[in-house]
Structures are given as C-alpha cells and as structure tokens.
Backbone as CSV, one residue per row, in Angstrom:
resi,resn,N_x,N_y,N_z,CA_x,CA_y,CA_z,C_x,C_y,C_z
1,MET,-30.830,47.426,19.040,-31.705,46.489,19.747,-32.447,47.249,20.839
2,THR,-33.727,47.061,20.918,-34.537,47.754,21.913,-34.828,46.831,23.090
3,VAL,-34.766,47.389,24.284,-35.088,46.618,25.478,-36.587,46.362,25.510
4,VAL,-36.972,45.128,25.810,-38.386,44.758,25.882,-38.864,44.955,27.310
5,SER,-39.886,45.781,27.495,-40.375,46.060,28.840,-41.793,45.549,29.030
6,GLU,-42.084,45.094,30.237,-43.431,44.641,30.598,-43.640,44.955,32.060
7,ASP,-44.528,45.889,32.342,-44.700,46.427,33.686,-43.354,46.973,34.154
8,ARG,-42.833,46.474,35.263,-41.538,46.946,35.751,-40.400,46.005,35.365
9,LEU,-40.724,44.936,34.649,-39.692,44.010,34.198,-39.151,44.450,32.848
10,MET,-37.847,44.351,32.670,-37.230,44.688,31.393,-36.308,43.566,30.965
11,THR,-36.326,43.249,29.688,-35.471,42.213,29.131,-34.393,42.845,28.270
12,LEU,-33.134,42.604,28.627,-32.008,43.080,27.842,-31.628,42.018,26.824
13,ILE,-31.392,42.437,25.600,-30.997,41.518,24.530,-29.628,41.939,24.011
14,CYS,-28.681,41.017,24.021,-27.317,41.320,23.588,-27.279,41.502,22.067
15,ASP,-26.709,42.605,21.604,-26.635,42.871,20.166,-25.615,41.979,19.470
16,THR,-24.704,41.379,20.225,-23.657,40.565,19.614,-24.061,39.104,19.484
17,CYS,-24.536,38.496,20.592,-24.846,37.067,20.560,-26.333,36.753,20.642
18,GLY,-27.158,37.757,20.970,-28.592,37.530,21.054,-29.066,36.994,22.389
19,ASP,-28.143,36.771,23.319,-28.528,36.292,24.646,-29.395,37.354,25.322
20,SER,-30.246,36.926,26.237,-31.136,37.871,26.902,-31.220,37.565,28.384
21,THR,-31.612,38.577,29.142,-31.826,38.416,30.568,-32.889,39.404,30.999
22,THR,-33.655,39.045,32.018,-34.750,39.891,32.480,-34.510,40.289,33.926
23,GLY,-34.771,41.544,34.216,-34.589,42.034,35.570,-35.606,43.083,35.932
24,LEU,-35.681,43.406,37.210,-36.606,44.416,37.713,-35.988,45.785,37.490
25,ALA,-36.674,46.625,36.748,-36.140,47.944,36.414,-36.394,48.925,37.548
26,CYS,-35.391,49.729,37.828,-35.531,50.800,38.819,-36.364,51.922,38.198
27,VAL,-37.259,52.503,38.986,-38.105,53.576,38.466,-37.276,54.841,38.315
28,LEU,-37.184,55.346,37.079,-36.445,56.561,36.776,-37.377,57.532,36.068
29,PRO,-37.003,58.819,35.972,-37.887,59.805,35.351,-38.289,59.447,33.923
30,ASP,-37.418,58.771,33.198,-37.686,58.434,31.806,-37.741,56.912,31.673
31,ALA,-38.862,56.392,31.200,-39.040,54.942,31.082,-38.060,54.323,30.094
32,GLU,-37.460,55.139,29.235,-36.517,54.629,28.254,-35.122,54.421,28.836
33,VAL,-34.912,54.837,30.072,-33.600,54.715,30.704,-33.443,53.347,31.353
34,VAL,-32.383,52.639,31.006,-32.150,51.304,31.555,-30.767,51.206,32.202
35,TRP,-30.162,52.346,32.503,-28.791,52.364,33.005,-28.624,51.520,34.255
36,THR,-29.549,51.647,35.214,-29.397,50.908,36.476,-29.461,49.406,36.233
37,LEU,-30.358,48.977,35.355,-30.477,47.551,35.052,-29.221,47.035,34.358
38,VAL,-28.724,47.789,33.384,-27.504,47.411,32.663,-26.349,47.236,33.641
39,THR,-26.202,48.184,34.540,-25.101,48.151,35.508,-25.257,47.003,36.498
40,ASP,-26.471,46.836,37.039,-26.708,45.795,38.044,-26.446,44.395,37.501
41,LEU,-26.733,44.167,36.228,-26.585,42.836,35.636,-25.208,42.614,35.018
42,GLY,-24.341,43.623,35.077,-22.999,43.456,34.530,-22.918,43.595,33.026
43,TRP,-23.968,44.160,32.416,-23.953,44.399,30.977,-23.296,45.749,30.699
44,THR,-23.046,46.046,29.418,-22.509,47.342,29.025,-23.305,47.858,27.831
45,GLY,-23.115,49.138,27.540,-23.782,49.715,26.389,-24.525,50.980,26.718
46,SER,-25.478,51.316,25.887,-26.220,52.564,26.007,-27.012,52.621,27.312
47,PRO,-27.125,53.812,27.904,-27.983,53.945,29.086,-29.461,53.963,28.727
48,PHE,-29.754,54.002,27.423,-31.136,54.061,26.973,-31.602,52.724,26.411
49,ALA,-32.913,52.532,26.365,-33.479,51.262,25.922,-33.174,50.961,24.463
50,SER,-32.898,51.982,23.672,-32.687,51.783,22.237,-31.337,51.153,21.911
51,GLY,-30.530,50.854,22.915,-29.284,50.115,22.711,-28.176,50.953,22.112
52,PRO,-27.048,50.323,21.745,-26.777,48.885,21.818,-26.449,48.408,23.231
53,HIS,-26.616,47.109,23.455,-26.309,46.504,24.750,-25.525,45.217,24.525
54,ARG,-24.631,44.915,25.467,-23.802,43.718,25.354,-23.810,42.958,26.677
55,CYS,-23.954,41.635,26.591,-23.936,40.796,27.786,-22.531,40.780,28.377
56,PRO,-22.364,40.302,29.617,-21.032,40.307,30.238,-19.981,39.573,29.408
57,HIS,-20.364,38.470,28.769,-19.398,37.712,27.967,-18.949,38.519,26.750
58,CYS,-19.904,39.039,25.999,-19.567,39.770,24.775,-18.906,41.112,25.076
59,SER,-19.108,41.633,26.285,-18.461,42.889,26.653,-16.947,42.745,26.701
60,LEU,-16.471,41.511,26.883,-15.031,41.266,26.967,-14.390,41.083,25.606
61,LEU,-15.197,40.927,24.572,-14.653,40.736,23.231,-14.151,42.064,22.686
62,PRO,-12.944,42.103,22.116,-12.382,43.368,21.639,-13.198,44.045,20.559
63,ASP,-13.888,43.274,19.711,-14.665,43.858,18.621,-16.152,43.641,18.834
64,ALA,-16.570,43.640,20.096,-17.951,43.298,20.393,-18.952,44.253,19.763
65,ASP,-18.601,45.548,19.650,-19.587,46.491,19.142,-19.499,46.677,17.640
66,GLU,-18.445,46.138,16.983,-18.276,46.228,15.542,-18.548,47.642,15.039
67,ARG,-18.013,48.630,15.769,-18.276,50.023,15.452,-17.365,50.508,14.343
68,THR,-17.887,51.323,13.454,-17.093,51.936,12.408,-16.866,53.392,12.760
69,ALA,-15.622,53.816,12.818,-15.307,55.189,13.188,-15.636,56.128,12.043
70,CYS,-16.055,57.347,12.394,-16.269,58.383,11.402,-15.698,59.684,11.936
71,ASP,-15.890,60.772,11.217,-15.303,62.032,11.632,-15.832,62.506,12.980
72,ALA,-17.128,62.245,13.230,-17.750,62.784,14.435,-17.737,61.813,15.603
73,HIS,-17.619,60.522,15.325,-17.689,59.535,16.395,-16.582,58.505,16.223
74,GLY,-16.424,57.698,17.246,-15.444,56.633,17.130,-14.656,56.469,18.401
75,PRO,-13.634,55.627,18.363,-12.856,55.357,19.557,-12.344,56.630,20.194
76,GLY,-12.508,56.727,21.473,-12.077,57.913,22.193,-10.986,57.587,23.185
77,GLY,-10.778,58.478,24.099,-9.748,58.285,25.101,-9.538,59.569,25.866
78,VAL,-8.288,59.836,26.201,-7.941,61.046,26.937,-7.005,61.874,26.079
79,LEU,-7.415,63.097,25.783,-6.621,63.978,24.941,-5.448,64.576,25.705
80,GLY,-5.651,64.825,26.994,-4.571,65.401,27.777,-4.934,65.536,29.247
81,ILE,-3.893,65.705,30.073,-4.060,65.967,31.508,-3.254,67.217,31.823
82,ASP,-3.926,68.261,32.264,-3.273,69.535,32.547,-3.463,69.900,34.013
83,HIS,-2.546,70.695,34.512,-2.642,71.188,35.885,-2.776,72.705,35.827
84,VAL,-3.970,73.198,36.192,-4.287,74.616,36.088,-4.731,75.130,37.451
85,GLU,-3.947,76.030,38.024,-4.302,76.639,39.311,-4.652,75.582,40.365
86,ASP,-3.787,74.622,40.531,-3.966,73.555,41.526,-5.142,72.633,41.226
87,VAL,-5.648,72.696,40.009,-6.730,71.803,39.584,-6.201,70.901,38.471
88,THR,-6.497,69.611,38.563,-6.121,68.697,37.489,-7.280,68.607,36.499
89,VAL,-6.990,68.942,35.246,-8.013,68.931,34.199,-7.768,67.738,33.280
90,VAL,-8.729,66.832,33.231,-8.668,65.661,32.352,-9.564,65.938,31.147
91,THR,-8.981,65.977,29.954,-9.752,66.233,28.746,-9.998,64.920,28.022
92,SER,-11.263,64.512,28.006,-11.642,63.273,27.335,-12.097,63.581,25.921
93,THR,-12.089,62.559,25.066,-12.449,62.782,23.671,-13.109,61.540,23.077
94,GLY,-13.883,61.737,22.021,-14.508,60.612,21.329,-15.685,60.042,22.083
95,ASP,-15.801,58.732,22.071,-16.887,58.027,22.752,-16.352,57.415,24.040
96,VAL,-16.969,57.769,25.168,-16.551,57.232,26.461,-17.397,55.994,26.737
97,ASP,-16.799,54.825,26.529,-17.546,53.583,26.664,-16.636,52.471,27.149
98,LEU,-17.091,51.238,27.002,-16.330,50.080,27.464,-14.927,50.040,26.867
99,ASP,-14.815,50.361,25.576,-13.537,50.229,24.887,-12.520,51.281,25.293
100,THR,-12.985,52.430,25.784,-12.065,53.513,26.153,-12.025,53.745,27.655
101,GLY,-12.801,52.951,28.396,-12.921,53.176,29.832,-11.611,53.077,30.590
102,ASP,-10.753,52.140,30.206,-9.496,51.960,30.929,-8.619,53.213,30.848
103,THR,-8.631,53.874,29.692,-7.824,55.081,29.522,-8.314,56.189,30.436
104,LEU,-9.632,56.411,30.458,-10.186,57.448,31.328,-10.005,57.083,32.790
105,ARG,-10.163,55.805,33.121,-9.995,55.360,34.508,-8.570,55.673,34.997
106,ALA,-7.575,55.403,34.146,-6.182,55.673,34.521,-5.945,57.172,34.705
107,ALA,-6.548,57.987,33.829,-6.382,59.431,33.932,-7.022,59.966,35.207
108,LEU,-8.200,59.459,35.552,-8.871,59.890,36.771,-8.104,59.441,38.014
109,ARG,-7.475,58.273,37.924,-6.661,57.812,39.049,-5.445,58.721,39.235
110,HIS,-4.818,59.121,38.134,-3.692,60.058,38.209,-4.147,61.377,38.830
111,ALA,-5.313,61.855,38.407,-5.828,63.113,38.952,-6.064,62.996,40.449
112,ALA,-6.593,61.853,40.886,-6.828,61.638,42.313,-5.518,61.598,43.075
113,ASP,-4.484,60.991,42.476,-3.172,60.911,43.131,-2.551,62.287,43.336
114,MET,-2.948,63.255,42.495,-2.431,64.613,42.648,-2.989,65.268,43.905
115,GLY,-4.119,64.762,44.399,-4.631,65.192,45.691,-5.544,66.400,45.691
116,GLY,-5.742,67.064,44.558,-6.573,68.257,44.540,-7.895,68.048,43.837
117,ASP,-8.517,69.169,43.463,-9.782,69.115,42.745,-9.558,68.676,41.299
118,VAL,-10.640,68.206,40.669,-10.539,67.654,39.318,-11.640,68.227,38.434
119,VAL,-11.278,68.549,37.203,-12.255,68.928,36.184,-12.139,67.929,35.040
120,VAL,-13.265,67.344,34.639,-13.284,66.465,33.478,-13.902,67.256,32.323
121,ASP,-13.067,67.605,31.361,-13.502,68.382,30.201,-14.151,67.435,29.187
122,LEU,-15.454,67.604,28.974,-16.211,66.725,28.078,-16.545,67.403,26.748
123,SER,-15.905,68.511,26.462,-16.249,69.277,25.264,-16.024,68.503,23.977
124,ARG,-15.111,67.511,23.994,-14.822,66.726,22.790,-15.428,65.324,22.833
125,VAL,-16.291,65.083,23.818,-16.939,63.775,23.951,-18.262,63.787,23.198
126,HIS,-18.463,62.776,22.344,-19.676,62.700,21.540,-20.744,61.847,22.219
127,LEU,-20.332,60.681,22.732,-21.265,59.744,23.348,-20.696,59.240,24.664
128,ILE,-21.593,58.848,25.564,-21.162,58.246,26.826,-22.141,57.138,27.169
129,ASP,-21.617,55.973,27.582,-22.506,54.868,27.926,-22.418,54.577,29.411
130,SER,-22.994,53.443,29.831,-23.059,53.112,31.256,-21.672,52.988,31.874
131,THR,-20.695,52.508,31.095,-19.334,52.388,31.612,-18.766,53.759,31.947
132,GLY,-18.914,54.707,31.021,-18.415,56.056,31.251,-19.101,56.739,32.412
133,LEU,-20.420,56.579,32.509,-21.155,57.180,33.620,-20.670,56.622,34.951
134,GLY,-20.461,55.305,34.987,-19.981,54.681,36.223,-18.630,55.218,36.647
135,LEU,-17.722,55.444,35.674,-16.398,55.986,35.985,-16.504,57.380,36.597
136,LEU,-17.355,58.224,36.020,-17.499,59.591,36.520,-18.108,59.612,37.913
137,VAL,-19.135,58.797,38.139,-19.781,58.763,39.454,-18.809,58.256,40.519
138,ARG,-18.048,57.215,40.169,-17.088,56.667,41.122,-15.988,57.683,41.440
139,ALA,-15.501,58.364,40.421,-14.443,59.358,40.629,-14.954,60.524,41.469
140,GLN,-16.203,60.919,41.242,-16.776,62.015,42.028,-16.910,61.620,43.491
141,ARG,-17.346,60.389,43.737,-17.493,59.910,45.112,-16.139,59.828,45.815
142,GLU,-15.133,59.322,45.101,-13.803,59.212,45.698,-13.206,60.595,45.975
143,ALA,-13.470,61.553,45.095,-12.981,62.915,45.323,-13.615,63.500,46.581
144,ARG,-14.912,63.300,46.731,-15.603,63.822,47.912,-15.060,63.187,49.183
145,GLU,-14.748,61.896,49.134,-14.237,61.202,50.313,-12.883,61.725,50.754
146,ARG,-12.099,62.251,49.798,-10.795,62.805,50.167,-10.833,64.333,50.323
147,GLY,-12.061,64.888,50.396,-12.222,66.311,50.650,-12.005,67.198,49.448
148,ALA,-12.163,66.652,48.267,-11.988,67.433,47.042,-13.295,67.461,46.260
149,THR,-13.278,68.169,45.139,-14.467,68.271,44.287,-14.112,67.872,42.870
150,LEU,-14.969,67.093,42.233,-14.826,66.762,40.815,-15.954,67.448,40.061
151,CYS,-15.601,68.192,39.015,-16.582,68.891,38.197,-16.517,68.403,36.759
152,LEU,-17.625,68.550,36.046,-17.665,68.285,34.617,-17.763,69.607,33.877
153,ALA,-17.112,69.673,32.725,-17.102,70.921,31.968,-17.519,70.691,30.521
154,ALA,-18.348,71.583,30.014,-18.722,71.675,28.599,-19.261,70.388,27.991
155,PRO,-20.193,69.695,28.651,-20.758,68.499,28.024,-21.617,68.880,26.816
156,SER,-21.660,67.997,25.835,-22.494,68.228,24.648,-23.964,68.122,25.035
157,ALA,-24.844,68.466,24.102,-26.274,68.377,24.369,-26.683,66.942,24.714
158,PHE,-26.086,65.963,24.007,-26.414,64.565,24.286,-25.972,64.176,25.692
159,VAL,-24.729,64.517,26.044,-24.206,64.148,27.364,-25.002,64.855,28.451
160,ARG,-25.357,66.123,28.229,-26.175,66.845,29.210,-27.517,66.150,29.404
161,ALA,-28.104,65.681,28.311,-29.395,64.993,28.401,-29.270,63.703,29.198
162,VAL,-28.187,62.975,28.976,-27.959,61.733,29.725,-27.802,62.045,31.210
163,LEU,-26.979,63.044,31.538,-26.756,63.400,32.941,-28.057,63.849,33.603
164,ARG,-28.843,64.621,32.874,-30.108,65.112,33.424,-31.078,63.962,33.654
165,THR,-31.165,63.061,32.691,-32.097,61.939,32.803,-31.736,61.024,33.967
166,MET,-30.448,60.834,34.166,-29.984,59.981,35.261,-29.969,60.716,36.603
167,ARG,-30.334,62.017,36.554,-30.292,62.869,37.745,-28.868,63.050,38.267
168,LEU,-27.896,62.851,37.407,-26.508,63.039,37.818,-26.100,64.510,37.773
169,ASP,-26.887,65.348,37.084,-26.560,66.766,37.019,-26.749,67.438,38.372
170,THR,-27.476,66.772,39.288,-27.634,67.309,40.638,-26.605,66.720,41.597
171,VAL,-25.839,65.758,41.120,-24.839,65.088,41.959,-23.432,65.559,41.622
172,VAL,-23.141,65.666,40.332,-21.819,66.093,39.883,-21.913,67.523,39.370
173,PRO,-21.180,68.468,39.968,-21.220,69.858,39.499,-20.843,69.940,38.024
174,THR,-21.653,70.641,37.242,-21.445,70.725,35.801,-21.447,72.181,35.362
175,PHE,-20.458,72.543,34.535,-20.296,73.931,34.117,-20.215,74.029,32.599
176,ALA,-20.492,75.228,32.105,-20.568,75.443,30.668,-19.206,75.390,29.987
177,SER,-18.139,75.645,30.735,-16.807,75.656,30.130,-15.764,75.206,31.137
178,ARG,-14.619,74.835,30.627,-13.489,74.438,31.470,-13.050,75.594,32.360
179,ASP,-12.943,76.794,31.798,-12.512,77.957,32.572,-13.477,78.261,33.709
180,GLU,-14.773,78.116,33.438,-15.770,78.376,34.472,-15.648,77.366,35.613
181,ALA,-15.395,76.122,35.282,-15.242,75.095,36.313,-14.012,75.360,37.170
182,VAL,-12.899,75.697,36.516,-11.657,75.984,37.247,-11.846,77.197,38.153
183,ALA,-12.526,78.226,37.645,-12.765,79.433,38.440,-13.639,79.130,39.648
184,HIS,-14.643,78.278,39.447,-15.519,77.892,40.561,-14.722,77.193,41.660
185,LEU,-13.854,76.264,41.266,-13.057,75.534,42.254,-12.077,76.462,42.959
186,ALA,-11.512,77.413,42.227,-10.612,78.390,42.839,-11.359,79.214,43.875
187,GLY,-12.620,79.570,43.573,-13.426,80.318,44.515,-13.729,79.526,45.768
188,LEU,-13.977,78.219,45.605,-14.218,77.362,46.769,-12.999,77.320,47.681
189,ARG,-11.814,77.202,47.070,-10.594,77.112,47.870,-10.306,78.410,48.616
190,SER,-10.546,79.533,47.968,-10.241,80.818,48.611,-11.256,81.181,49.684
191,ALA,-12.487,80.677,49.546,-13.542,81.027,50.488,-13.581,80.112,51.700
192,ALA,-13.077,78.892,51.543,-13.193,77.902,52.620,-11.947,77.902,53.491
193,PRO,-12.116,77.589,54.787,-10.957,77.468,55.678,-10.121,76.253,55.325
194,ALA,-8.905,76.193,55.847,-8.015,75.063,55.594,-8.673,73.793,56.081
195,GLY,-8.506,72.718,55.276,-9.065,71.439,55.661,-10.532,71.303,55.346
196,ARG,-11.055,72.245,54.528,-12.472,72.187,54.201,-12.821,70.935,53.434
197,ALA,-14.058,70.513,53.574,-14.579,69.422,52.767,-15.358,70.027,51.621
198,ALA,-15.089,69.597,50.434,-15.732,70.170,49.251,-17.220,69.890,49.265
199,VAL,-17.994,70.888,48.915,-19.442,70.745,48.817,-19.844,70.966,47.373
200,PRO,-20.394,69.919,46.708,-20.760,70.075,45.316,-21.764,71.204,45.125
201,CYS,-21.555,71.971,44.079,-22.459,73.080,43.764,-22.532,73.191,42.260
202,GLY,-23.619,72.757,41.664,-23.714,72.709,40.217,-24.006,74.056,39.604
203,HIS,-23.772,74.124,38.303,-24.067,75.334,37.544,-25.561,75.393,37.286
204,PRO,-26.207,76.573,37.485,-27.654,76.640,37.287,-28.026,76.355,35.854
C-alpha cells in the first residue's frame, strides 16, 4: 500500500483493515520517507511510503502482517547477548519490526542493566521498520544519559539506507563490523578520564 501525499499532507492506509488517517508530514531529505508520521500517529510498518503500514488497532493483531517466512526474511529476534571487553554485544536477526520488537527491547534493557557500552550487531538483520528504529534511537539516548555509548555494527545495505535517509547515521555511531565497533569503544574508554561521558563518533 502506498501512502497518498498532497502537498505536505500524507494519508496512511492500513494494509489490514483499509482504515486511513491524514497528517502533516515532517520534511525529510526523501519525500518517500514517512517514518515520523507513522510514529506520531501510533501506526507501525515500513518507514517508507511504499508500505506496508498498520493502524494502531491492527498493529495489536498477532497476524496483522500475514507475512510468509522464507530463507532470507521472516520472523526475527535476538540471536545472542555476549560480553566482550566490557562491552555488551546484542546480535539481532531476521526482521526487526512490531512482531519482534519485544525481544530486542528486552535484550537492550539487559544490556543497559550491565551498565557499560553496547554494540547492536545488525549483520543478520534483513529489514527494519519504524518499531525497530524507535527501539534503537531510544536505547542510544538512554545509553548517552547514563554516560555510555551505543553503536551499530555491520548493517546491511538496506538498513544503512534507512539509517542514512532518517539521518540516524549521524546520531548513532555505525561501524562496518562488530570487532571494529568493540575496538572503537575500547579506545574511548582508554583515552577518556574516569567518569567520562561518551561522545558519539560515527564511522566515516
């Protein structure tokens, strides 16, 4: 389902029930991006206008997206949580969306409880929607508030494009590999005095 746009107004159409709502779209670098509108109205789904999108009611239905899993895509979650050199590494997998958000949210909460820096390994993530983006942004903000740094590692070309379009690649440090992210955080800890506040520094 494609979002219908007219000037700065955009109409979201639910792929499940057909319900629609219209809102004022935030100006973003790409006119096809509707992430802010989706989030503001309580909808879920793709950050792009090409959908799919689900209204708040249908977002609560367990089979709202009627997705069929295949070898490359399908239900995702968290593959593992590792502790490497005082860094908690959360490895996500599959599609990070409404259906898998609770699993990633719990893993990120565990990582925050550990009190140190966090790396979210996205090397096995195929797709990410507004729910997944919101989880990462919230976790990054909470890490900064407690004086730590959250980094992303090895995002796919699709995920990199989403982060770039949303301008999140300038907010959340992103690295080509898990090892590179861990090494960067280790360098921050060794270079900074005790009690330092983490300063995000993305990979060029």
